[in-house]
Every structure is written in C-alpha cells, then in structure tokens.
Backbone bond lengths (Angstrom), bond angles and torsions (degrees), N, CA, C in turn:
res aa  C-N    CA-C-N  psi(-1)  N-CA   C-N-CA  omega(-1)  CA-C   N-CA-C  phi
1 M - - - 1.499 - - 1.493 109.76 -
2 D 1.393 118.49 122.67 1.441 119.05 -179.93 1.507 109.95 -71.94
3 L 1.322 117.95 179.02 1.407 124.92 -174.68 1.514 112.35 -71.58
4 I 1.223 119.82 -26.81 1.477 123.96 -177.66 1.541 105.28 -73.84
5 R 1.289 121.23 -53.17 1.431 120.87 173.52 1.534 118.06 -60.23
6 T 1.352 110.33 -36.85 1.471 113.63 176.93 1.479 112.14 -63.55
7 S 1.254 117.97 -40.56 1.548 121.41 -179.90 1.480 115.03 -67.13
8 R 1.401 111.72 -36.59 1.485 120.73 176.81 1.489 111.35 -66.25
9 A 1.359 112.07 -45.02 1.500 114.14 175.78 1.436 113.88 -65.48
10 L 1.374 122.05 -39.57 1.419 118.83 174.25 1.437 113.93 -64.88
11 A 1.302 119.66 -37.50 1.533 114.24 174.48 1.404 117.31 -59.97
12 R 1.402 116.15 -34.97 1.465 122.54 176.63 1.499 108.15 -67.35
13 D 1.314 122.97 -39.21 1.406 124.71 -171.65 1.580 108.82 -75.48
14 L 1.348 113.70 -27.33 1.479 115.65 -178.50 1.577 111.02 -87.78
15 A 1.335 118.69 -19.74 1.459 120.82 -174.72 1.465 114.95 -55.35
16 P 1.426 123.76 -35.25 1.354 117.52 -176.67 1.616 117.72 -88.32
17 L 1.375 108.81 -1.57 1.442 112.03 173.94 1.472 121.55 -67.39
18 S 1.271 114.26 149.51 1.621 116.10 174.88 1.461 106.13 -133.42
19 F 1.421 112.74 155.26 1.348 124.10 -173.48 1.524 110.26 -132.08
20 G 1.359 118.61 137.12 1.473 118.81 -172.96 1.480 109.76 -99.74
21 D 1.325 116.89 -172.10 1.380 124.97 -179.07 1.556 109.45 -63.95
22 P 1.346 119.11 136.20 1.505 126.48 18.29 1.513 116.80 -87.89
23 V 1.354 113.05 -0.80 1.530 112.19 179.52 1.510 109.59 -68.28
24 A 1.325 116.79 128.60 1.449 121.07 179.96 1.591 111.34 -112.23
25 H 1.328 117.51 -31.26 1.468 125.57 -177.59 1.537 109.11 -131.79
26 V 1.325 116.16 141.69 1.485 119.46 172.82 1.567 105.71 -132.34
27 Y 1.364 110.42 128.48 1.476 117.84 178.05 1.514 106.74 -110.68
28 N 1.364 114.45 137.43 1.455 114.98 174.07 1.550 107.81 -129.10
29 P 1.317 112.39 98.22 1.423 118.64 -177.71 1.510 117.99 -64.94
30 L 1.370 119.92 -12.52 1.380 124.59 167.33 1.483 113.34 -62.84
31 D 1.340 117.76 -23.25 1.359 124.49 173.04 1.581 120.07 -87.18
32 Y 1.313 111.27 -66.18 1.489 117.59 179.01 1.568 114.85 -76.78
33 A 1.308 115.94 -20.97 1.526 119.50 -176.95 1.570 104.17 -113.48
34 R 1.281 117.57 30.25 1.556 118.80 -176.67 1.439 111.87 -59.97
35 R 1.288 117.05 -39.88 1.508 121.50 -171.11 1.537 110.01 -67.03
36 P 1.329 121.87 -51.56 1.436 120.13 175.12 1.559 113.53 -61.97
37 F 1.384 115.20 -43.24 1.441 118.60 179.21 1.556 107.69 -57.24
38 E 1.228 115.36 -48.13 1.563 113.92 -178.43 1.346 113.74 -69.70
39 R 1.232 126.52 -32.75 1.453 129.87 170.15 1.617 108.64 -55.21
40 Y 1.169 114.09 -50.96 1.546 121.87 177.16 1.450 110.62 -54.86
41 A 1.362 114.06 -48.01 1.506 123.09 -172.02 1.604 105.59 -69.98
42 R 1.275 119.36 -49.52 1.459 124.74 -179.08 1.599 111.49 -62.17
43 R 1.288 117.79 -36.48 1.363 123.83 -175.85 1.465 114.42 -76.68
44 Y 1.358 117.06 -38.72 1.368 122.89 -161.64 1.662 116.70 -119.89
45 A 1.244 110.29 -16.90 1.609 116.44 -170.56 1.623 101.67 -82.46
46 T 1.257 114.84 98.58 1.631 117.32 178.60 1.496 109.40 -112.91
47 P 1.429 118.09 115.55 1.412 120.63 171.31 1.395 114.03 -46.58
48 G 1.252 115.33 140.01 1.502 121.88 178.23 1.434 113.90 92.61
49 C 1.370 123.48 -0.07 1.474 128.62 175.33 1.429 106.53 -58.17
50 P 1.398 123.96 133.02 1.483 121.42 -172.64 1.557 110.59 -73.39
51 V 1.233 126.74 -25.27 1.473 125.19 -172.36 1.553 110.39 -133.56
52 L 1.390 108.03 131.03 1.517 114.42 173.70 1.491 101.80 -114.41
53 L 1.328 117.87 119.53 1.449 128.51 173.89 1.506 104.45 -91.92
54 I 1.421 112.51 127.83 1.473 122.65 -179.76 1.556 113.59 -116.56
55 G 1.319 110.63 115.58 1.553 117.80 179.07 1.654 105.38 -86.58
56 M 1.345 110.96 172.87 1.425 118.02 177.78 1.585 109.13 -75.43
57 N 1.331 116.68 -76.56 1.410 119.95 -176.98 1.575 104.68 -161.39
58 P 1.316 116.80 166.51 1.472 121.29 -175.81 1.411 116.84 -63.16
59 G 1.270 116.88 143.23 1.386 127.11 172.16 1.601 107.96 -91.48
60 P 1.302 116.42 154.00 1.571 118.57 -177.88 1.391 115.61 -62.84
61 W 1.496 120.57 -15.92 1.490 118.15 -176.23 1.580 108.85 -122.31
62 G 1.341 112.80 14.18 1.491 120.59 172.51 1.394 114.70 -114.95
63 M 1.410 121.90 -107.25 1.408 123.67 -171.43 1.516 107.92 -65.51
64 A 1.388 120.29 -25.97 1.456 119.84 -175.15 1.584 107.96 -66.01
65 Q 1.422 116.41 -24.72 1.438 119.96 177.52 1.466 112.61 -89.94
66 T 1.199 119.33 -34.24 1.553 123.45 -167.18 1.516 116.28 -116.25
67 G 1.346 117.97 -13.55 1.442 122.31 -176.78 1.435 118.64 77.84
68 V 1.459 112.21 -0.64 1.486 122.42 -175.87 1.450 108.31 -99.47
69 P 1.314 121.99 132.25 1.519 119.49 174.46 1.539 109.93 -60.27
70 F 1.378 109.50 133.41 1.535 116.83 -174.50 1.486 109.35 56.02
71 G 1.311 119.89 32.21 1.437 124.86 -168.26 1.505 115.12 -77.36
72 E 1.224 121.11 59.89 1.420 119.82 175.71 1.600 109.44 -57.69
73 V 1.280 116.60 139.30 1.448 120.45 -155.60 1.527 110.54 -67.23
74 T 1.345 123.53 -44.66 1.393 119.96 -178.36 1.644 109.18 -68.62
75 M 1.294 122.64 -38.68 1.401 116.67 178.95 1.532 112.42 -70.09
76 A 1.282 119.35 -36.24 1.428 124.43 176.75 1.549 116.83 -60.38
77 R 1.406 107.10 -42.12 1.475 116.37 177.67 1.525 115.11 -84.29
78 D 1.170 118.12 -44.37 1.552 122.45 -175.99 1.445 118.23 -88.65
79 W 1.402 115.01 -30.32 1.523 108.57 -179.70 1.541 106.94 -112.40
80 L 1.224 123.08 -33.50 1.536 121.07 169.97 1.352 117.23 -77.60
81 N 1.390 116.20 -24.19 1.441 122.45 178.58 1.549 114.95 56.75
82 V 1.399 110.67 48.22 1.472 114.49 -177.97 1.551 113.82 -115.20
83 E 1.379 113.73 18.61 1.437 115.05 177.24 1.462 112.04 -53.11
84 A 1.478 117.67 144.26 1.370 121.43 179.90 1.582 104.99 -169.20
85 P 1.293 115.32 150.25 1.496 116.30 -177.72 1.478 110.03 -64.44
86 L 1.360 116.82 146.85 1.431 123.17 176.55 1.584 112.13 -131.89
87 A 1.199 116.63 167.24 1.428 117.47 173.36 1.587 108.98 -101.20
88 A 1.298 116.72 -144.88 1.515 116.28 -177.73 1.613 106.56 -150.41
89 P 1.262 116.89 153.03 1.444 116.44 177.07 1.624 106.08 -65.52
90 A 1.263 114.59 151.91 1.501 117.17 176.26 1.471 115.23 -69.00
91 D 1.330 114.23 -35.73 1.383 119.71 -177.91 1.572 112.39 -110.01
92 Q 1.352 118.20 92.75 1.453 121.17 -172.05 1.488 111.63 -100.19
93 H 1.349 114.54 151.23 1.506 115.82 172.00 1.448 103.73 -87.15
94 P 1.388 114.77 131.05 1.533 121.59 -173.73 1.601 109.62 -59.06
95 A 1.182 115.66 -25.04 1.565 115.76 -179.01 1.504 110.27 -91.61
96 R 1.308 119.48 -11.60 1.456 124.15 -178.04 1.514 111.64 -122.30
97 P 1.225 123.03 54.14 1.493 123.18 -177.65 1.399 115.87 -68.31
98 I 1.261 120.31 150.62 1.460 127.67 177.26 1.482 108.01 -94.91
99 I 1.369 117.94 105.19 1.385 117.10 178.69 1.594 107.55 -125.97
100 G 1.354 112.79 16.86 1.598 115.64 160.63 1.493 108.38 71.03
101 F 1.274 116.71 -145.43 1.420 126.74 -172.57 1.597 115.79 -69.34
102 A 1.431 113.73 -8.30 1.448 119.68 176.03 1.500 106.84 -93.35
103 C 1.276 122.37 5.92 1.425 122.60 179.23 1.588 114.26 -63.01
104 P 1.178 124.51 119.82 1.462 127.95 -176.12 1.529 112.89 -76.56
105 R 1.316 117.61 -18.23 1.424 121.66 -175.26 1.523 111.09 -81.62
106 R 1.247 116.28 139.78 1.526 125.15 177.03 1.494 114.64 -96.03
107 E 1.310 120.41 134.02 1.474 117.01 174.42 1.487 105.41 -100.73
108 V 1.429 114.76 120.74 1.410 117.74 -170.91 1.500 113.69 -67.68
109 S 1.401 117.26 -36.52 1.426 118.97 173.63 1.455 119.68 -52.54
110 G 1.338 110.39 -47.94 1.505 123.46 176.93 1.438 111.02 -60.90
111 A 1.366 115.62 -47.47 1.506 118.52 -177.87 1.537 113.42 -65.20
112 R 1.315 111.75 -28.25 1.588 116.85 176.32 1.380 107.96 -69.12
113 L 1.410 117.90 -54.79 1.383 121.47 -169.41 1.470 113.66 -62.68
114 W 1.289 115.05 -52.10 1.491 121.46 177.64 1.385 112.48 -72.28
115 G 1.309 125.43 -30.39 1.344 126.40 169.14 1.480 117.84 -55.48
116 W 1.396 112.33 -48.51 1.479 121.73 171.97 1.566 107.77 -58.04
117 A 1.318 124.20 -52.86 1.460 120.73 176.66 1.484 115.01 -47.90
118 K 1.403 109.01 -49.32 1.534 110.85 179.25 1.573 117.76 -57.70
119 A 1.377 108.51 -44.39 1.445 117.34 -175.13 1.532 112.60 -65.70
120 R 1.360 114.92 -33.65 1.392 121.86 178.80 1.514 117.23 -81.77
121 Y 1.356 113.61 -48.38 1.412 119.96 -170.30 1.573 114.01 -106.79
122 R 1.298 115.00 -7.45 1.489 122.59 171.06 1.523 110.41 71.38
123 T 1.251 119.14 -49.67 1.428 122.00 -173.19 1.531 107.39 -119.86
124 P 1.396 118.99 156.36 1.418 120.29 169.52 1.474 116.33 -65.47
125 T 1.409 115.99 -36.89 1.483 118.59 176.17 1.459 111.07 -56.86
126 R 1.374 126.89 -44.83 1.356 123.61 -176.35 1.555 112.82 -73.76
127 F 1.368 119.36 -30.59 1.347 123.60 176.63 1.442 111.45 -63.95
128 F 1.395 119.04 -47.78 1.365 125.03 -169.20 1.575 112.21 -78.03
129 K 1.307 118.18 -11.14 1.510 122.14 162.80 1.379 113.60 -58.24
130 H 1.432 119.62 -29.00 1.375 120.56 -167.29 1.568 107.77 -112.72
131 F 1.302 119.84 -29.67 1.343 128.01 -168.37 1.623 118.17 -134.14
132 F 1.213 118.12 145.71 1.540 119.75 163.58 1.520 101.48 -131.35
133 V 1.435 112.35 148.04 1.402 121.96 -176.48 1.615 109.36 -117.22
134 A 1.274 117.38 129.72 1.490 120.58 -177.87 1.559 108.81 -140.99
135 N 1.248 114.55 164.51 1.544 116.05 168.20 1.483 108.02 -111.60
136 Y 1.335 117.05 147.40 1.334 128.36 178.57 1.570 107.06 -61.99
137 C 1.310 112.63 -61.82 1.505 118.80 179.30 1.526 110.91 -111.99
138 P 1.285 119.29 132.48 1.394 125.24 -173.48 1.566 116.94 -87.73
139 L 1.348 111.09 -6.15 1.434 116.41 -178.92 1.555 116.34 -86.45
140 C 1.300 117.53 141.25 1.412 126.49 175.83 1.596 107.67 -103.42
141 F 1.356 122.01 122.88 1.391 119.79 -174.30 1.561 107.24 -116.22
142 L 1.387 116.46 128.41 1.457 120.19 -175.31 1.460 107.39 -121.64
143 E 1.384 112.09 135.56 1.471 115.99 173.40 1.603 105.43 -84.11
144 A 1.375 110.49 174.45 1.359 119.75 -172.10 1.579 110.92 -63.01
145 G 1.222 118.22 -35.78 1.481 126.08 179.94 1.561 108.95 -79.08
146 G 1.336 119.69 -3.66 1.457 118.53 175.61 1.629 111.87 101.99
147 R 1.333 114.12 -7.86 1.478 113.97 -176.13 1.545 112.65 -74.09
148 N 1.422 114.26 136.62 1.331 113.34 177.74 1.591 116.20 -70.42
149 R 1.344 118.38 134.50 1.391 115.44 -178.00 1.613 108.21 -112.21
150 T 1.167 121.36 132.20 1.499 120.90 -170.93 1.533 108.61 -98.75
151 P 1.292 116.83 153.83 1.453 119.59 -174.84 1.413 116.66 -54.83
152 D 1.380 120.75 -32.53 1.521 120.77 178.78 1.497 109.37 -65.43
153 K 1.298 125.22 -8.79 1.356 123.70 179.66 1.467 118.17 -101.80
154 L 1.348 109.96 3.16 1.461 116.71 -178.82 1.514 109.19 -80.78
155 P 1.350 119.95 153.45 1.596 122.56 176.46 1.467 106.53 -63.46
156 A 1.313 112.58 150.87 1.557 125.16 -175.11 1.535 110.22 -54.53
157 R 1.362 111.77 -38.99 1.418 117.57 -175.42 1.631 111.74 -67.10
158 E 1.410 113.95 -27.65 1.419 116.72 176.82 1.461 112.95 -90.56
159 Q 1.285 118.00 -25.66 1.540 121.54 178.13 1.537 108.15 -71.79
160 A 1.390 122.62 -30.19 1.479 119.18 -173.97 1.433 115.61 -57.26
161 A 1.436 114.60 -51.50 1.584 112.22 -179.57 1.409 110.88 -77.54
162 L 1.305 119.81 -25.15 1.493 119.11 174.38 1.373 115.28 -63.51
163 F 1.357 117.21 -42.92 1.440 125.12 -176.30 1.447 110.38 -73.24
164 D 1.257 119.22 -32.96 1.513 128.80 -178.94 1.539 104.37 -58.87
165 A 1.306 112.70 -54.37 1.517 117.93 -173.61 1.541 110.12 -69.01
166 C 1.313 118.48 -39.92 1.375 121.44 -179.56 1.492 117.92 -68.65
167 D 1.327 109.77 -37.08 1.547 121.34 175.09 1.550 105.53 -60.66
168 L 1.334 119.64 -49.02 1.407 119.68 174.56 1.448 118.87 -53.32
169 A 1.350 115.76 -45.98 1.465 125.37 -179.88 1.563 105.45 -61.74
170 L 1.330 121.54 -47.87 1.339 122.88 -178.37 1.530 111.67 -60.63
171 R 1.391 119.80 -44.78 1.400 117.64 178.65 1.517 112.24 -65.94
172 R 1.279 121.44 -28.23 1.537 122.96 176.36 1.486 106.71 -73.32
173 T 1.392 122.19 -37.91 1.375 125.89 -179.16 1.519 108.28 -63.21
174 V 1.307 118.06 -44.58 1.507 124.22 -178.27 1.555 104.73 -70.76
175 A 1.261 126.61 -37.85 1.405 124.47 -177.81 1.525 113.00 -66.82
176 Y 1.411 111.97 -31.14 1.429 114.74 177.90 1.511 116.72 -83.45
177 L 1.388 114.88 -34.42 1.367 118.42 -175.41 1.580 112.68 -84.81
178 R 1.297 109.93 -32.56 1.492 117.22 179.10 1.448 118.13 64.26
179 P 1.413 115.44 37.63 1.447 113.89 -177.07 1.564 114.17 -70.35
180 R 1.411 113.67 163.01 1.395 117.27 176.83 1.632 114.10 -86.41
181 F 1.536 108.68 -26.12 1.369 117.35 -178.81 1.559 109.77 -129.64
182 V 1.303 116.04 139.32 1.482 117.20 170.40 1.436 103.31 -125.18
183 V 1.337 111.43 128.95 1.466 121.31 -162.84 1.615 107.00 -127.74
184 G 1.230 114.19 115.69 1.463 119.40 177.47 1.537 108.70 -75.22
185 V 1.287 114.97 137.35 1.485 119.69 169.05 1.466 105.49 -90.33
186 G 1.334 116.34 89.24 1.436 119.26 -178.51 1.495 107.84 104.04
187 A 1.409 114.88 163.79 1.423 121.84 -173.49 1.434 115.85 -67.32
188 F 1.329 116.41 -37.10 1.494 116.66 -178.56 1.451 114.67 -63.33
189 A 1.432 115.28 -43.35 1.437 120.11 -178.67 1.588 111.10 -67.73
190 E 1.299 117.31 -35.97 1.414 119.98 172.79 1.508 113.21 -62.08
191 G 1.385 113.16 -44.71 1.518 115.35 -178.89 1.514 112.58 -63.21
192 R 1.334 116.66 -38.55 1.560 120.84 179.66 1.507 107.29 -70.03
193 A 1.425 120.34 -38.16 1.429 117.22 175.28 1.468 114.13 -59.27
194 R 1.279 118.08 -44.39 1.559 121.72 173.50 1.384 114.80 -59.61
195 A 1.336 119.32 -39.12 1.536 125.81 178.61 1.512 108.60 -61.85
196 A 1.440 113.25 -53.52 1.421 120.65 -174.91 1.507 118.94 -69.55
197 L 1.368 116.13 -36.94 1.322 122.38 -169.37 1.591 119.41 -107.67
198 G 1.261 109.82 20.19 1.440 119.88 176.71 1.621 110.03 -48.46
199 G 1.343 113.07 123.12 1.439 119.87 178.34 1.488 115.43 91.44
200 A 1.430 114.36 -8.70 1.496 114.86 -178.90 1.560 109.36 -79.09
201 D 1.252 109.23 153.16 1.477 115.69 -173.68 1.579 109.39 -87.28
202 V 1.375 111.66 63.60 1.445 115.45 179.36 1.640 108.58 -140.47
203 T 1.275 116.74 153.54 1.414 120.64 -178.80 1.589 107.39 -91.69
204 I 1.276 120.99 120.17 1.369 123.28 -174.39 1.542 113.39 -104.94
205 G 1.208 122.91 129.71 1.503 122.72 -178.28 1.496 110.28 -148.79
206 R 1.374 114.70 -162.29 1.443 124.33 -175.19 1.522 115.57 -139.91
207 I 1.222 115.70 142.88 1.576 115.78 160.05 1.373 109.54 -124.83
208 L 1.377 117.14 162.53 1.365 127.16 173.71 1.467 118.39 -52.16
209 H 1.313 120.15 129.19 1.592 122.25 -177.83 1.555 99.53 -72.10
210 P 1.350 114.00 145.79 1.493 117.36 178.83 1.394 111.60 -90.33
211 S 1.270 125.26 19.20 1.472 127.41 178.29 1.569 112.58 -56.88
212 P 1.254 118.84 137.33 1.482 120.20 172.40 1.549 113.75 -71.66
213 A 1.325 115.98 -2.65 1.529 118.76 174.45 1.486 108.25 -78.81
214 S 1.423 114.68 -15.74 1.524 115.44 -174.97 1.502 107.69 -97.58
215 P 1.251 116.25 122.37 1.510 122.98 -179.49 1.566 108.31 -61.22
216 A 1.261 116.36 -36.48 1.426 120.86 -178.25 1.534 112.37 -65.50
217 A 1.390 113.63 -41.93 1.504 120.54 173.24 1.519 114.70 -63.40
218 N 1.302 114.24 -29.23 1.537 115.58 178.71 1.502 111.21 -82.18
219 R 1.388 122.11 -4.06 1.428 126.08 176.68 1.455 111.22 -106.64
220 G 1.289 117.97 45.39 1.436 121.02 176.21 1.616 113.83 96.92
221 W 1.267 116.17 60.32 1.526 120.63 -174.92 1.544 110.54 -58.81
222 A 1.285 118.15 -40.04 1.554 118.72 -170.45 1.608 102.61 -67.04
223 R 1.274 116.56 -49.64 1.414 117.83 -176.91 1.549 111.76 -55.32
224 T 1.246 116.93 -48.48 1.370 119.53 -176.69 1.533 113.70 -66.60
225 M 1.350 113.74 -40.60 1.391 121.83 175.62 1.591 116.38 -61.36
226 E 1.218 113.35 -41.14 1.572 118.30 173.04 1.470 114.37 -65.95
227 R 1.368 115.74 -36.11 1.525 120.57 177.88 1.528 104.95 -63.05
228 Q 1.378 119.19 -46.05 1.429 121.24 -172.22 1.513 106.28 -68.97
229 L 1.393 122.14 -39.57 1.457 118.69 -175.48 1.662 109.35 -67.89
230 R 1.330 115.30 -37.16 1.458 116.56 175.50 1.486 110.93 -63.29
231 A 1.311 114.41 -41.97 1.583 113.64 178.21 1.445 113.55 -59.45
232 L 1.364 122.72 -24.93 1.358 131.35 179.22 1.573 108.34 -74.78
233 G 1.391 115.87 -29.57 1.417 119.63 -176.50 1.655 111.32 108.47
234 V 1.389 109.48 10.45 1.522 111.46 176.17 1.551 110.25 -81.70
235 R 1.259 115.74 135.37 1.506 124.13 175.06 1.466 110.22 -86.94
236 L 1.227 116.28 129.98 1.535 122.64 179.03 1.494 111.93 -105.96
237 D 1.288 112.84 61.01 1.506 115.87 -178.20 1.545 112.03 -70.16
C-alpha cells in the first residue's frame, strides 16, 4: 500500500475516535490539508530510501498548517515546494487558527530539521535519496487554553485505539518504503516504532528532538543529531 492510500486509510480509522478533557480541539491535517500532504508524499516518498525519520505528531504551526511533517511554512513552501490549497478544521481553537501557507508563525522544530536538510544536501532531491520524514500520529491535540497536548500525555484508554491505527499505518509505510533504518525523532517516536515494528528487518534508533524546549537541542542540535545517526550506522553522504 503506497503512502497516499495509507494516509487516507489512517484518516478514516481515526475519524470515529474521540478525546476528552483536557483536549478541546483535534486537528487532522490528513483531512483538511490532504492536498499538500499528498503532493509531498507523491513527490518525495521513494521506495528503497535508507532512512525513515519518524516524528511524534503535528505542532500547531507546522504540519497542522501545511500538511507536511515538521512542515514549517517557509521550508515547506520555498524549499520543498509543496504549497497547495487546503481547507480548515470545522472546530478550530480561536488562538490556533489554520491559515495554511500564509501563517506568519514559524515552527522551530521544523525550521531546524528542514534547515539541516537544506544545509547538508542543498536540494530536496539529494536529501530524499537518503531520507523520508513522516509523523507517527497525524493528529494535533489542543487544550482549551491553546496548549499543544502530545499523544504520550493522553489517557491509556484513548491511546489504545489511536496507537493501534497509527501502528498499522507505520507498518504499511515501512512495507512500502523498505528503509534499512527507522529513526524516531525523540524517545516517544522511537518507542512506538519498536512497539509497531517488532520482528521487522530494520534497525530502530533515535535522534534528539529539535524542539526549543530541549536544552540539548538548543546547544547544537544538528551536530548532536548527526553524531547519533552515524552511531546507528547511517551514512551522511
């Protein structure tokens, strides 16, 4: 199953799920930002790429706006060239509106990840010969006050159905891309990859998350991340 069919199946599987307090709003960019996401997947998902990088879930200023994993607006639009019209969730948080590629806010994590890719590989074509970037969970969870709530903070009863659907989508993604390495961007993504891919013929590991909330990431994320990739056996040609 290719990534387009996988993403559409995942969106269908997640549609019936509900989430209680403190989650007040749930955004699914696989629905309202399907066009840019599918443009990204069609253009850049190449079976046989060595490394699949897996993030946790969208941030309100990244994939939630653009449909692209870690999709900081300027990098998604100007370097990846995946800009496309999108709709918006019916139930939006007033402080976290979806305005797509016109969003003036920058997502630091996405700017760091894609900025590193641009600095090292110069062109998307060169980068995607080595890597593909996806998110484990496509949903963005917002509390009433606007705070982003990550999937690891959800109650176990809500995690169960969510993780079942996302695990299946990850297995389908790996079956299609056939990477040699599946690398979690942060501990949560690594843990979910290990849970979902038990028995798969892949090397699973982790790199430091580029979040500005991480003191280590603020002290030279790219250098640390490259060292971690090399330790896993990933070549950075």
